[in-house]
N, C-alpha and C positions, 0 to 999 in steps of 0.2 A: 456630560456626565452623567450615567446616572449610577445609582447606587443600588445596586441589584444585589441579591444575598449570594456570597463567595458560589461557586462551582472547583470541585476537586479533582473531578478526572473527564476527560472526552473520550468516546469509544467512535469507532465507525464500523459501523457492521454491511459485509458485504455477506452473500447469500450461494450455496453451491450444488451442484448436484450429486457434487463427491469429494465429501468433507475429507478422505483419506487424503486424496491427491493435491488437494489446498493445502494440507494440514503437512504434506511433505515438501512444498513448497514456499510456505514462507516459514517452517524451520530449518530445511536442510540450505534451502538457497539464499533463501535473504539472511537466513538467524535469526530469525527473532525468535523472545524465549516466552515459552507458556505460561501466562499468567494463571489462569483458568482454565479448564476443561470440565465443561456444563454439561457433557456427553455431546448432543446433538450443534453445539455451542464451542468453539475454541477459542478464548480471547488472548492473545498476545500484548505484550509488553514491547510498545513502540520506541517510547523515550520520555522519561520523566511521566507525567500524568496521562500521558497519548499513547490509546489503548486501538487495537485490531481486533474483532471478533469476524470468525471465519463462521457462517451457522448452514447446516445441513438443511435443502427445503425438507419439506412435508410430502408426499403424499397430495393432501390435501391442497397444498399451495399452489402455485403455478411456478414452472422449472424456469432455473435461468437462463432468457433470450430478452432480445430485445435491444432497449438501449442503454448498452453498456459504458457507449463512449459519454452517457450523460454522471460518470462518475470517476473521477483521479482523483486514484489513493497518493497523495506528493507524501516522500520524502526530500527531509530537506538538510543540507549538510554541505559543507564544503569541501569535501571531497568528492565531486562526483565523479571526476575522470577514476578515481580509486577503487568507486564504487560499480564502473563498466567495467573495468576490469576484472575485478573479483568475481563477479557474477555472470560474463562472459568464459571465463575459466570452471565455471559450474555447467557450463551447456544450457545457459537465458541468450535465448532471442529476442535485439531489438528490433524495436519498430523505429527507431531515431536514435544515432550515437548522439554525446556529446556536441551540444553545438550553442552556441549562445543566440540569446532574441533579443534584438537589439527594443524591440517593441515594448520588453516588457523589463527589459534590463535583467535578465537571468540567463544561469547556464544551467543548462538541463538536459537530460535524456529519459528516454519512454522505452517501455517492453510490459509483456503483459502476462498477467498471471493465467494459471489452469483454463479461467472459467472464462477469460476473454474482457477480464479487468483493467485499467492501464491504471497503470502504474509510471510513477512519474517522480526521477531521484535530481535534483536541483538547487541551487546555491543561486540567494540573492546577489546581486551584480551593485549594491547601492553606492552613487555617489554621492561623497558628504560636498 
């Protein structure tokens, strides 16, 4: 075990071509609370010291395209079915409804945000 300096927070940044549409999705559909508005980046409190940043791409940067499946934003909860119903009632389309994955011992479902990023809602079913 290493004795590294402490970490206080964690932020995952995703990029968008349309910050307004993304902000509406994360605020109105997922119900995340805006923690910090930096103008072209909006940072949301997810849980404890975990945050999600959504940033507008600039004209000088490449648009959001390509390997969006290389990123999975995972929300861990014991209430996967409740989240599925909550989001379905808000018009969110799912790529995969809640199912059990024996290989990883998890129960999860998948959806995409307006930019095509994959969002997984899961619980760990660790057997003692």
